N, C-alpha and C positions, 0 to 999 in steps of 0.2 A: 388503464389501469387502477387495480382495486385494491386498496390494502383495507381486509377485513377481522371484525374482530377473527376469528380462526387462524386467519396469517401473524394477525399480535400475539397471540396466545402461543402460537407454538413458534417466532419470536423470543419470547417471554423463557419459555423451558429450556430452550437453546441456550440465553442467556445463561441462567442457570444452573445449568448444563457445562461452561465454560468457564464460570465461577470454581466450581467444584473441580478443576482439571486447574488451578489455584489462579485466574487471572485479575488479580485484588484492584486495578486501578479503575474505579466504581465510576471514574468521567468515561472511560474508552469503554465500558459494559455496555452505558447508558448513550454513548452517538453507536455505538451497536446496535442495540435495538432499535433506536429513530430511524436509521435506514431500513427499507425495507429487501431484502437481500429477492426476492422474488420477481422485483423489478430487470433484474439486470441477470436471469435466464431465460432458457425457450421457453414456451409454455408446457413443453414435458416434461421440464423438473420442478415445472411448480410445488407440487406435493412434495420435496427431498427437498426445497430451498433452503431448508431449518433442521437437516441436517449436518453434522460435522464433516462433512464430504468437499470436494473438493470437482467442479466440473467443467467440462470444454467448453470454450466461448468461441471459440470459430479460430480462423490462422492458424490455428499449433497451441496459443494461448490458452489456459484456465485463470478461473476462477479459485482462488484459494483458498482451502481449509480456511472456514469464521474459527478455525482455535491458532493456526498463525495471524490474524489477521491485525487478531487481541493481541495475541502474545507480542509480536511488533511492532505496531501500535504504543503499544505500552513499553517499553523501551526504551523509545523519540523520550517518555518524560516529557510531555507536547505541558505551556504555558499560552494562554488565549492570546489570540497577534501577533506571534509569531509565522515567522516565514519557513514553508515548510518545502523543501524540491523533492517530491517523487520523480523516482524513475521507473516507469511500467504503471501505464493506466489499464491499461485490460479493460475491464467492464467497466471500471470507472465507482465501483461498489468499497475499494480499499478509499479511493480518491476521496467522498462523500462522507468518509467515516470520522474521515482527518477532517473536511469541514466542520463536522456536527462540533466538534470541537472545541472551532470556533479561530484556526487559523488560520494564514493564508497561502493554499496550497497551488504553488510551479508545477505537473505534472506534461509529462514526454513519457508519449508512446513512438514506437519505433513502426510497426502493421500500421502500412495506414490506408488502408475496409476497418481493421475498427478500430483506430484513430476515429474515424469518417463517423464511426457509426456509434462511438463512447460519448461523445461530446454533444450532440443534443439534446443526447436523453440526461445526462448532469445536469446539462440545459434547464432542462421540462422538470425538474426536479429540484426545482430553483438554487443550482450553490452556483456558487462565484470562481469557483479555480479554472486559471491562467493554466490552458489544456495550447499540448507544443508538439507537431508533429518532428519527429526527429531520433537524434542517436543520442541514447543515455548516458553515454560511455563523454563525452561529452558535457553533458551536465548543460544546463543554463546562465550560464556567466555572465550576460547584458543585466542577469538579475539576481546575482550573487551582491556578497552574501549573502546567505542561509541560515536558521537559529539551527536547521536540524536536514537531514537529506535521510530520506528511506531510498533503500532500494526492493525491487520485491520479484526481483532476478535472479538467476543463480547466474553468479561473477565468476569467472576463473581469477581473478585476482582483483586486486582495490584500484580503479580509476584515480588517475594521479587528480584530475581534473576535480570531481566530485571533491576533493580530499581541499585542494586549495580554494573551493566555492563554500567551501565549508564553517563557520564563523566561531574563531577561541572563544571558547568553553562550549563549542558543538556538538553533536552527538551526529555518528551519521550508523544507521542501521542495512545493514548487509550479507545476507547466505553467498558465503565463498566454496567453493571446489566447482571442478567442471565437468564432475562426475552427474548420477541420480541420485547422489546424494550430497548435499552443500552445510556445511559449518555458519550458526546462524551468528552475525557477529555483530556486535559494538565497539562501536568507534568512537571516544568522546576527545578531539584536540586542547591541548594544554596553551598549543602555543602555535604560531610561522610550523616546526618542527617538531615537534614535538605533541606526539601520541603517544594515548592507552587506546586496549583490545583487553577486552573480552569477548569470551568461547560461550553460547550458551545452548548447544544439542546439537541434531542433525536434521536437515529439513530437505525438503524434496519441493523442489522450483523448476519451471518450465525453461532454458539460461539464455541468457543474457546477451544480443546480439547487436554486432554494428549495422553504423544506417548511417550511407551518405545523401541523406535527404536535409537539404539547409536548409 
């Protein structure tokens, strides 16, 4: 895998485009720039890796639009060393962006083939996220509570287990809806049974599916 001057130039151009689209968190933009997106795509898509597009990555899953990745990450308001649960490892690109922000990442993927493909790539790139094959609806209670939780697939409802695993003062970012479009939703936990919710418009994700993996 090579990250050439050409790749870096295209990546810088994409970061500038994302900033023009309203991504204002400099730390998020810098983290996005540091992760070579073309490493996560098939060779056939290398020349398109730095366009603001989603791509198929197998198993019916996609690598999200760069704008979606940065928008969701910005909503989390991450601070270094926070514990972050990611539901939907996918290609691993979002996972690596989170790692670049200096947080401790715990990521769950329900597609076994994708999990087996992505885990060695993330490790090869030198990131130390804890990766799990399992059911995202259940979260990862053995490592809870989490400061932040990010769901990278469309959920038909807000999973109760994820709310329970969120620290008081923590943030859950989740696309909600079971149709072609989901509403990007930010939930802040103020107390054990006290939450506030804010919505940020329509996005499009693959559906969040259940799994019987242990």
